[in-house]
C-alpha positions as CSV (number, residue, x, y, z in Angstrom):
1,X,-13.6,0.6,-7.3
2,X,-12.6,0.5,-3.6
3,X,-13.5,-2.1,-1.0
4,X,-16.6,-0.3,0.3
5,X,-17.4,-3.0,2.8
6,X,-14.4,-2.0,4.9
7,X,-14.2,1.8,4.0
8,X,-17.7,3.1,4.4
9,X,-17.5,3.4,8.2
10,X,-14.6,5.8,7.6
11,X,-16.3,7.6,4.7
12,X,-19.5,8.2,6.6
13,X,-17.4,8.9,9.7
14,X,-15.9,11.9,8.0
15,X,-19.1,13.9,7.6
16,X,-22.3,11.9,7.9
17,X,-25.0,12.1,5.3
18,X,-23.2,14.7,3.3
19,X,-20.6,12.1,2.3
20,X,-22.6,11.5,-0.9
21,X,-22.3,15.2,-1.8
22,X,-18.5,14.9,-1.0
23,X,-18.2,12.1,-3.5
24,X,-19.9,14.3,-6.1
25,X,-17.7,17.3,-5.5
26,X,-14.5,15.2,-5.4
27,X,-15.4,13.5,-8.6
28,X,-16.1,16.9,-10.2
29,X,-12.6,18.1,-9.1
30,X,-11.1,15.0,-10.8
31,X,-12.8,15.8,-14.1
32,X,-10.4,18.6,-15.2
33,X,-7.5,16.5,-14.1
34,X,-8.7,13.7,-16.3
35,X,-9.1,16.1,-19.2
36,X,-5.5,17.1,-18.8
37,X,-4.5,13.4,-18.9
38,X,-6.8,12.9,-21.9
39,X,-5.0,15.5,-24.0
40,X,-1.5,14.4,-23.0
41,X,-2.4,10.7,-23.5
42,X,-3.4,11.5,-27.1
43,X,-0.1,13.1,-27.8
44,X,2.3,10.5,-26.3
45,X,2.8,7.1,-27.8
46,X,4.7,5.6,-24.9
47,X,3.1,3.9,-21.8
48,X,4.9,5.9,-19.1
49,X,1.9,8.0,-18.2
50,X,2.6,10.7,-15.6
51,X,6.3,10.2,-15.7
52,X,6.6,10.9,-19.5
53,X,4.3,13.9,-19.3
54,X,6.3,15.6,-16.6
55,X,9.6,14.6,-18.1
56,X,8.7,16.1,-21.4
57,X,7.5,19.4,-19.9
58,X,10.3,19.9,-17.4
59,X,13.1,17.4,-17.2
60,X,14.0,13.9,-16.2
61,X,14.6,15.0,-12.6
62,X,11.1,16.4,-12.2
63,X,9.7,13.3,-13.9
64,X,11.7,11.1,-11.5
65,X,10.2,12.7,-8.3
66,X,6.7,12.9,-9.6
67,X,6.9,9.3,-10.6
68,X,8.0,8.3,-7.1
69,X,5.0,10.1,-5.6
70,X,2.8,8.1,-7.9
71,X,4.7,5.0,-7.0
72,X,4.3,5.8,-3.3
73,X,0.5,6.1,-3.8
74,X,0.3,2.8,-5.7
75,X,2.4,0.9,-3.2
76,X,0.5,2.3,-0.2
77,X,-2.7,1.3,-1.9
78,X,-1.3,-2.2,-2.5
79,X,-0.4,-2.3,1.2
80,X,-3.9,-1.2,2.1
81,X,-5.6,-3.8,-0.2
82,X,-3.4,-6.6,1.2
83,X,-4.2,-5.8,4.8
84,X,-7.9,-5.5,3.9
85,X,-7.8,-9.1,2.5
86,X,-6.4,-10.3,5.8
87,X,-9.3,-8.5,7.5
88,X,-11.9,-10.1,5.3
89,X,-10.4,-13.6,5.9
90,X,-10.6,-13.0,9.6
91,X,-14.2,-11.8,9.2
92,X,-15.2,-15.0,7.3
93,X,-13.3,-17.1,9.8
94,X,-15.1,-15.4,12.7
95,X,-12.0,-14.7,14.8
96,X,-9.0,-12.4,15.1
97,X,-5.8,-14.0,14.0
98,X,-2.5,-13.5,15.8
99,X,-0.2,-10.9,14.3
100,X,2.2,-13.5,12.9
101,X,-0.7,-15.2,11.0
102,X,-1.8,-11.9,9.5
103,X,1.7,-11.3,8.4
104,X,1.9,-14.8,6.9
105,X,-1.3,-14.2,4.9
106,X,0.0,-10.8,3.7
107,X,3.3,-12.2,2.5
108,X,1.5,-15.0,0.7
109,X,-0.6,-12.4,-1.1
110,X,2.5,-10.5,-2.1
111,X,4.1,-13.6,-3.5
112,X,0.9,-14.4,-5.4
113,X,0.8,-10.9,-7.0
114,X,4.5,-11.1,-7.9
115,X,4.0,-14.4,-9.7
116,X,0.8,-13.2,-11.4
117,X,2.7,-10.2,-12.8
118,X,5.2,-12.5,-14.5
119,X,2.5,-14.0,-16.7
120,X,0.9,-12.8,-19.8
121,X,-1.2,-9.6,-19.3
122,X,-4.3,-11.4,-20.6
123,X,-4.3,-13.6,-17.5
124,X,-4.6,-10.7,-15.1
125,X,-7.0,-8.6,-17.2
126,X,-9.4,-11.6,-17.6
127,X,-9.5,-12.0,-13.8
128,X,-10.1,-8.3,-13.4
129,X,-13.1,-8.3,-15.8
130,X,-14.7,-11.2,-14.0
131,X,-14.2,-9.7,-10.6
132,X,-15.4,-6.2,-11.7
133,X,-18.8,-7.5,-12.8
134,X,-19.2,-9.6,-9.6
135,X,-18.4,-6.5,-7.6
136,X,-20.9,-4.3,-9.5
137,X,-23.7,-6.9,-9.4
138,X,-23.3,-7.4,-5.7
139,X,-23.2,-3.7,-5.0
140,X,-26.3,-2.9,-7.0
141,X,-28.2,-5.8,-5.3
142,X,-27.1,-4.4,-1.9
143,X,-28.3,-0.9,-2.7
144,X,-31.7,-2.2,-3.8
145,X,-32.1,-4.5,-0.8
146,X,-31.1,-1.8,1.7
147,X,-33.2,1.1,0.2
148,X,-36.2,-1.3,-0.2
149,X,-35.9,-2.6,3.4
150,X,-38.3,-1.6,6.1
151,X,-35.2,-0.7,8.2
152,X,-34.4,2.1,5.7
153,X,-35.7,5.5,6.4
154,X,-34.8,9.1,5.7
155,X,-35.2,9.9,9.5
156,X,-32.2,7.6,10.2
157,X,-29.9,9.8,8.2
158,X,-29.5,12.5,10.8
159,X,-27.7,15.9,10.5
160,X,-26.4,16.5,7.0
161,X,-23.0,17.8,8.1
162,X,-22.4,15.6,11.1
163,X,-18.8,16.9,11.8
164,X,-19.2,20.3,10.3
165,X,-16.7,21.6,7.7
166,X,-13.6,20.7,9.8
167,X,-13.8,18.7,13.0
168,X,-12.8,15.5,14.7
169,X,-14.6,12.1,14.9
170,X,-13.7,10.9,18.4
171,X,-15.1,7.4,17.7
172,X,-12.9,6.8,14.7
173,X,-10.1,8.9,16.1
174,X,-9.3,11.0,13.1
175,X,-9.7,14.5,11.7
176,X,-13.0,14.7,9.9
177,X,-15.5,17.2,8.4
178,X,-16.9,17.8,5.0
179,X,-13.8,19.7,3.6
180,X,-11.5,16.9,4.5
181,X,-13.9,14.3,3.1
182,X,-13.9,16.1,-0.3
183,X,-10.1,15.9,-0.4
184,X,-9.6,12.5,1.0
185,X,-12.1,10.7,-1.2
186,X,-9.9,11.2,-4.2
187,X,-8.5,7.8,-3.1
188,X,-11.7,6.3,-4.6
189,X,-11.1,8.0,-7.9
190,X,-7.5,7.7,-8.7
191,X,-6.5,5.0,-11.1
192,X,-7.9,6.6,-14.2
193,X,-4.3,7.9,-14.9
194,X,-3.4,4.2,-15.5
195,X,-5.7,4.1,-18.6
196,X,-3.1,5.4,-21.1
197,X,-0.7,2.7,-20.0
198,X,-3.1,-0.2,-20.3
199,X,-5.2,1.1,-23.2
200,X,-2.0,1.4,-25.2
201,X,-1.5,-2.4,-24.9
202,X,-5.0,-3.0,-26.1
203,X,-4.6,-0.7,-29.1
204,X,-7.5,1.5,-27.9
205,X,-7.4,4.8,-29.8
206,X,-5.4,7.3,-27.7
207,X,-7.7,10.2,-28.7
208,X,-10.6,8.4,-26.9
209,X,-8.8,7.7,-23.6
210,X,-10.6,10.7,-22.0
211,X,-13.9,9.0,-22.5
212,X,-12.7,6.0,-20.4
213,X,-11.4,8.3,-17.7
214,X,-14.6,10.4,-17.4
215,X,-16.7,7.3,-17.6
216,X,-14.8,5.8,-14.7
217,X,-15.1,8.9,-12.6
218,X,-18.8,9.2,-13.2
219,X,-19.4,5.6,-12.3
220,X,-17.6,5.9,-9.0
221,X,-19.5,9.0,-8.1
222,X,-22.8,7.2,-8.5
223,X,-21.8,3.8,-7.1
224,X,-20.1,5.0,-3.9
225,X,-22.5,7.9,-3.2
226,X,-25.5,5.6,-3.4
227,X,-23.8,2.9,-1.3
228,X,-23.2,5.5,1.4
229,X,-26.7,6.8,1.1
230,X,-28.1,3.3,1.5
231,X,-26.0,2.5,4.5
232,X,-26.6,5.7,6.5
233,X,-30.3,5.4,5.9
234,X,-30.4,2.0,7.7
235,X,-31.8,1.8,11.3
236,X,-29.1,1.6,13.9
237,X,-28.7,-1.9,15.5
238,X,-28.0,-0.2,18.8
239,X,-31.2,1.7,19.9
240,X,-29.0,4.0,22.1
241,X,-27.0,5.2,19.0
242,X,-27.9,7.1,15.9
243,X,-27.2,5.4,12.6
244,X,-24.2,7.8,12.1
245,X,-22.8,6.9,15.6
246,X,-23.4,3.2,15.1
247,X,-21.7,3.1,11.7
248,X,-18.7,5.1,13.1
249,X,-18.5,2.6,16.0
250,X,-18.0,-0.2,13.5
251,X,-14.7,1.3,12.5
252,X,-13.1,0.0,15.7
253,X,-13.9,-3.5,14.5
254,X,-12.6,-2.7,11.0
255,X,-15.9,-1.6,9.4
256,X,-17.9,-4.3,7.6
257,X,-20.9,-1.9,7.6
258,X,-22.8,-3.5,4.6
259,X,-22.2,-7.0,5.9
260,X,-23.5,-6.1,9.4
261,X,-26.7,-4.5,8.0
262,X,-27.1,-7.3,5.4
263,X,-27.0,-10.0,8.0
264,X,-29.4,-8.2,10.4
265,X,-32.0,-6.9,7.9
266,X,-31.7,-9.0,4.7
267,X,-30.1,-12.4,5.4
268,X,-26.7,-14.2,5.4
269,X,-26.9,-14.7,1.6
270,X,-26.4,-10.9,1.0
271,X,-23.9,-10.7,3.8
272,X,-21.6,-13.2,2.0
273,X,-22.4,-11.7,-1.4
274,X,-21.0,-8.4,-0.1
275,X,-17.9,-10.1,1.3
276,X,-17.3,-11.9,-2.0
277,X,-17.7,-8.6,-3.9
278,X,-15.2,-6.9,-1.7
279,X,-12.7,-9.7,-2.3
280,X,-13.2,-8.9,-5.9
281,X,-12.7,-5.2,-5.4
282,X,-9.4,-5.8,-3.7
283,X,-8.4,-8.4,-6.3
284,X,-9.0,-5.8,-9.0
285,X,-7.0,-3.2,-7.1
286,X,-4.1,-5.4,-6.3
287,X,-3.7,-6.6,-9.9
288,X,-4.1,-3.2,-11.6
289,X,-1.9,-1.1,-9.3
290,X,0.8,-3.7,-9.0
291,X,1.0,-3.8,-12.8
292,X,0.8,0.0,-12.9
293,X,3.7,0.4,-10.4
294,X,5.9,-2.1,-12.2
295,X,5.3,-0.3,-15.5
296,X,6.3,3.1,-14.2
297,X,9.6,1.6,-13.1
298,X,9.9,-0.1,-16.4
299,X,9.4,3.2,-18.2
300,X,11.9,5.0,-16.0
301,X,14.5,2.3,-16.6
302,X,14.0,2.5,-20.3
303,X,14.5,6.3,-20.4
304,X,17.5,6.5,-18.1
305,X,15.9,7.7,-15.0
306,X,16.6,4.4,-13.3
307,X,19.4,1.9,-14.0
308,X,18.8,-0.1,-17.2
309,X,18.0,-3.2,-15.4
310,X,14.6,-1.7,-14.5
311,X,13.8,-1.5,-18.2
312,X,14.0,-5.3,-18.5
313,X,11.0,-7.4,-19.4
314,X,10.4,-11.1,-19.4
315,X,9.4,-13.3,-22.3
316,X,5.7,-12.2,-21.8
317,X,6.6,-8.6,-22.0
318,X,6.0,-8.0,-18.3
319,X,8.5,-5.8,-16.3
320,X,10.8,-8.1,-14.3
321,X,13.1,-6.0,-12.1
322,X,10.3,-3.5,-11.3
323,X,8.0,-6.4,-10.3
324,X,10.4,-7.5,-7.6
325,X,11.2,-4.0,-6.5
326,X,7.5,-3.5,-5.8
327,X,7.4,-6.7,-3.8
328,X,10.2,-5.4,-1.5
329,X,8.7,-2.0,-1.0
330,X,5.2,-3.4,-0.3
331,X,6.7,-5.8,2.3
332,X,8.5,-2.9,4.1
333,X,5.5,-0.6,4.2
334,X,3.0,-3.3,5.2
335,X,5.2,-4.1,8.2
336,X,5.2,-0.4,9.2
337,X,1.4,0.0,8.7
338,X,0.6,-3.1,10.8
339,X,2.6,-1.6,13.6
340,X,0.5,1.5,13.8
341,X,-2.7,2.1,15.8
342,X,-4.9,3.2,12.9
343,X,-3.5,1.8,9.6
344,X,-6.7,2.5,7.6
345,X,-6.6,6.2,8.3
346,X,-2.8,6.2,7.7
347,X,-2.9,4.5,4.4
348,X,-6.0,6.3,3.2
349,X,-4.6,9.7,3.9
350,X,-1.2,8.9,2.4
351,X,-2.8,7.6,-0.8
352,X,-4.7,11.0,-1.1
353,X,-1.5,12.9,-0.4
354,X,0.6,11.0,-3.0
355,X,-2.0,11.2,-5.7
356,X,-2.5,14.9,-5.1
357,X,1.2,15.6,-5.8
358,X,1.0,13.4,-8.9
359,X,-2.0,15.2,-10.3
360,X,-0.5,18.6,-9.5
361,X,2.7,17.7,-11.4
362,X,0.7,16.5,-14.4
363,X,-1.5,19.6,-14.4
364,X,1.5,21.8,-14.4
365,X,3.1,19.7,-17.2
366,X,-0.1,20.2,-19.2
367,X,0.1,23.9,-18.8
368,X,3.7,24.1,-19.7
369,X,3.4,21.9,-22.8
370,X,0.5,24.0,-23.9
371,X,2.7,27.1,-23.5
372,X,5.9,25.8,-25.0
373,X,4.4,23.8,-27.9
374,X,1.2,25.5,-28.9
375,X,1.3,24.1,-32.4
376,X,2.0,20.5,-31.5
377,X,-0.3,17.9,-33.0
378,X,-3.0,17.1,-30.5
379,X,-5.3,14.3,-31.7
380,X,-7.7,15.3,-28.9
381,X,-7.8,18.7,-27.2
382,X,-9.1,19.3,-23.7
383,X,-12.1,21.7,-23.8
384,X,-11.4,25.0,-22.1
385,X,-7.7,25.0,-23.0
386,X,-5.3,26.3,-20.4
387,X,-8.3,27.2,-18.1
388,X,-8.9,23.5,-17.4
389,X,-5.2,23.1,-16.5
390,X,-5.4,25.9,-13.9
391,X,-8.6,24.4,-12.4
392,X,-6.9,20.9,-12.3
393,X,-3.8,22.4,-10.6
394,X,-6.0,24.2,-8.0
395,X,-7.9,21.1,-7.3
396,X,-4.7,19.0,-6.8
397,X,-3.2,21.7,-4.6
398,X,-6.3,21.6,-2.4
399,X,-5.9,17.8,-2.0
400,X,-2.3,18.2,-1.1
401,X,-2.9,20.9,1.6
402,X,-5.7,19.0,3.2
403,X,-3.8,15.7,3.5
404,X,-0.6,17.4,4.7
405,X,-2.8,18.8,7.5
406,X,-3.9,15.3,8.3
407,X,-0.4,13.9,8.4
408,X,0.9,16.7,10.6
409,X,-2.1,16.6,12.9
410,X,-1.7,12.8,13.4
411,X,2.0,13.2,14.2
412,X,1.2,16.0,16.6
413,X,-1.2,13.7,18.5
414,X,1.4,10.9,18.7
415,X,0.5,8.8,15.7
416,X,3.7,8.6,13.6
417,X,2.6,5.9,11.2
418,X,2.1,8.2,8.2
419,X,5.3,10.1,8.9
420,X,7.2,6.8,9.2
421,X,5.9,5.3,6.0
422,X,6.7,8.5,4.1
423,X,10.2,8.9,5.5
424,X,11.2,5.3,5.0
425,X,9.9,5.2,1.4
426,X,11.4,8.4,0.3
427,X,14.6,7.7,2.3
428,X,15.1,4.6,0.3
429,X,14.4,6.4,-3.0
430,X,16.8,9.2,-2.0
431,X,19.6,6.6,-1.4
432,X,18.8,5.1,-4.9
433,X,19.0,8.6,-6.4
434,X,22.3,9.4,-4.7
435,X,23.9,6.1,-5.9
436,X,22.6,6.7,-9.4
437,X,24.0,10.2,-9.6
438,X,27.4,8.9,-8.6
439,X,27.1,6.2,-11.3
440,X,25.9,8.7,-13.9
441,X,29.1,10.7,-13.4
442,X,31.3,7.6,-13.7
443,X,29.3,5.9,-16.5
444,X,27.3,8.5,-18.5
445,X,26.7,6.0,-21.3
446,X,24.4,4.0,-19.1
447,X,21.9,6.9,-18.9
448,X,20.4,8.1,-22.1
449,X,17.4,10.4,-22.6
450,X,15.3,10.8,-25.7
451,X,14.9,14.4,-27.0
452,X,11.5,15.7,-27.6
453,X,11.0,18.2,-30.4
454,X,7.6,19.8,-30.8
455,X,8.2,23.4,-31.4
456,X,8.8,23.2,-35.1
457,X,12.5,24.2,-35.0
458,X,13.2,21.9,-37.9
459,X,15.4,19.5,-35.8
460,X,14.8,15.9,-36.7
461,X,12.7,14.0,-34.2
462,X,14.4,10.9,-32.7
463,X,13.3,7.5,-33.8
464,X,12.1,6.6,-30.3
465,X,10.4,10.0,-29.7
466,X,7.8,9.8,-27.0
467,X,5.2,11.8,-28.9
468,X,2.9,10.0,-31.3
469,X,3.0,12.7,-34.0
470,X,6.1,13.3,-36.1
471,X,4.8,16.6,-37.6
472,X,3.8,19.9,-36.2
473,X,1.4,22.4,-37.7
């Protein structure tokens, strides 16, 4: 669940009233991707997620780079959430802090997340459960209050496709339009790919993971689409502006659409309920994706795709080296994001680009494993067989192309924030890979890789095989 208080000015700014339809279409595009994950998750007994699937289908090198696109997405998301928290604190305080104060708050949050991820997993998950239900309750109350308000009216909604299929919102200062919205809104759906990692620790049946994934996607479609519908139906607080134009104008002051309408038309109690709910949204995101990022590194360290020190865990079973690596990368990218003119657009677009690459890699891995190992034991099979894999790959490729267009377009107009964040991150990863390859040549014993046998050749499966079934049909 994303921080809708801050983001809806951008969501609605993409395309106006049709943003609710964009949520529906984007969610439908994510369903075949989730079905691919569901089948693969039922086959694998490890918690490496996307990395393990791509590694098994292709090789460790492919798994390495797909994992880093996933890591990039998660770390950019963490950066986004941290900066959003600083914005909310400023909103509550009623003033804009100096840049050094914002940086201080951001660094404090990074340290807090690092410490929290050294503790037992139950601590973080308990916090997430509480925050999630606060978030949902406040969101539902907001929808009811807005739609039931005398300020709500269908006439306020305006043209359905405000910026057409492809256009530009001059108020927000970003490429917009319905097509871009459908691709970019995947940032509100990704996260279901973490389910195989966390559900494994809860002993939730792997063959049922797909139900959690599809349930999460369906919930987000409904929740975010109705939130947007409720907001854009509210009467503009500026009589000279349409509701769409007024909501877009709030982007310059970092959004807060629901809070602004709540204070004006309902009361301060709802205004602060919305703020608390969005604190909870960001808390859930920070905890979940920080844990997810550190676990990817932990899995890569354990399989030889990163030095063994990344495979270390503390006495609570939590990744140690990976936790601190995430801290360093988040700090670097937050500093870059805060230096840019439009960090929300930059981080939002980069998240969509990174997750598009991840989903494309997993979709292709799904298709290859289906082709190479047709008789492997699959506790759950994706309906539609290979067809669902092709649809998933096509949907992922669409996301990639749309977001590449956004990154290139921003750079061409003089905003290099997205390009800088991408180049710095993958530049650091490239250096790590270069050093590792040198070390692999000198010390091959430090880098071992499990063999996966699924084709019924009769070769014994290794004791630490990544697949959950030891037999083939």
